[in-house]
C-alpha positions as CSV (number, residue, x, y, z in Angstrom):
1,M,6.1,-5.2,11.7
2,T,2.6,-4.8,12.4
3,K,0.4,-1.5,12.8
4,A,1.1,-1.6,16.5
5,D,4.8,-2.2,16.0
6,I,4.8,0.8,14.1
7,V,2.9,2.9,16.5
8,N,5.3,1.8,19.2
9,E,8.2,2.9,17.3
10,V,6.8,6.3,16.3
11,S,5.8,6.8,20.0
12,K,9.3,5.6,21.5
13,N,11.1,7.8,18.8
14,T,9.3,11.1,19.1
15,G,8.0,11.2,22.6
16,I,4.3,11.5,21.4
17,E,1.8,9.5,23.7
18,K,0.7,5.9,21.8
19,V,-2.7,7.1,21.5
20,T,-2.2,10.3,19.6
21,V,0.2,8.3,17.5
22,Q,-2.3,5.5,16.9
23,K,-4.9,7.9,15.8
24,T,-2.3,9.9,13.4
25,V,-1.4,6.4,11.9
26,E,-5.0,5.7,11.5
27,A,-6.0,9.0,9.9
28,F,-3.0,8.6,7.5
29,M,-4.5,5.3,6.3
30,E,-8.1,6.5,5.7
31,T,-6.6,9.7,3.8
32,V,-4.6,7.3,1.4
33,K,-7.7,4.8,1.1
34,D,-10.3,7.8,0.7
35,S,-7.7,9.3,-2.1
36,L,-7.4,6.0,-3.9
37,V,-11.2,5.5,-3.9
38,K,-11.7,8.8,-5.4
39,D,-8.9,8.1,-8.2
40,K,-6.3,10.2,-6.7
41,N,-2.8,8.9,-6.3
42,V,-0.8,9.7,-3.2
43,Y,3.0,10.7,-3.8
44,L,5.1,10.6,-0.7
45,R,8.3,12.0,-1.8
46,G,11.3,9.8,-1.0
47,F,9.3,6.9,-0.2
48,G,6.8,5.9,-2.7
49,S,3.7,6.2,-4.5
50,F,-0.1,4.5,-3.6
51,I,-1.5,4.7,-7.0
52,V,-4.6,2.9,-8.5
53,K,-3.8,0.5,-11.5
54,K,-6.2,-0.7,-14.3
55,R,-6.4,-4.2,-15.0
56,A,-7.6,-5.2,-18.4
57,K,-10.6,-7.5,-19.2
58,K,-9.4,-10.8,-19.6
59,T,-10.7,-14.5,-20.2
60,A,-10.0,-17.2,-17.1
61,R,-10.5,-20.9,-16.6
62,N,-11.6,-23.0,-14.0
63,I,-9.5,-26.1,-14.9
64,S,-11.3,-28.5,-12.6
65,K,-14.9,-27.5,-14.0
66,N,-13.4,-27.1,-17.5
67,T,-15.3,-23.5,-18.1
68,T,-14.2,-20.2,-19.2
69,I,-15.2,-17.1,-17.3
70,I,-14.6,-13.5,-18.5
71,I,-13.2,-11.1,-15.9
72,P,-14.0,-7.5,-16.5
73,E,-11.7,-4.6,-16.5
74,H,-11.3,-3.4,-12.7
75,F,-8.9,-1.2,-10.9
76,I,-6.7,-2.2,-8.0
77,P,-4.5,-0.4,-5.2
78,A,-0.9,-0.5,-5.6
79,F,2.4,0.7,-3.9
80,K,5.3,1.8,-6.3
81,P,8.4,2.6,-4.0
82,A,10.8,5.5,-4.9
83,K,14.0,4.6,-6.5
84,S,16.0,5.9,-3.4
85,F,13.9,3.5,-1.2
86,V,14.5,0.5,-3.5
87,N,18.2,1.1,-3.6
88,K,18.5,1.4,0.3
89,V,16.6,-1.8,0.8
90,K,18.6,-3.6,-2.1
91,N,21.9,-2.6,-0.5
92,N,21.1,-2.9,3.4
93,V,19.0,-6.3,3.4
94,K,20.9,-9.4,4.7
95,R,19.2,-12.8,4.1
């Protein structure tokens, strides 16, 4: 599902114009990004959490050049789904 699909679905379910829904979705995404950049996690009860994870410093190897490099400590954004969300997906997805 793409962002456009989400906008269409929310617009269809709520009766709100697509332009308004698109601005809302964009504003939500910007708010989440800005919060994570400021090292503030975002918690959405029943859905999940957008969090900042710390990656430790590590040594990596480039096998083709036979060299070793040090990857410094860094931070990455991550999503941790709520337990109720995980259980719903586990029990309802059929492949």
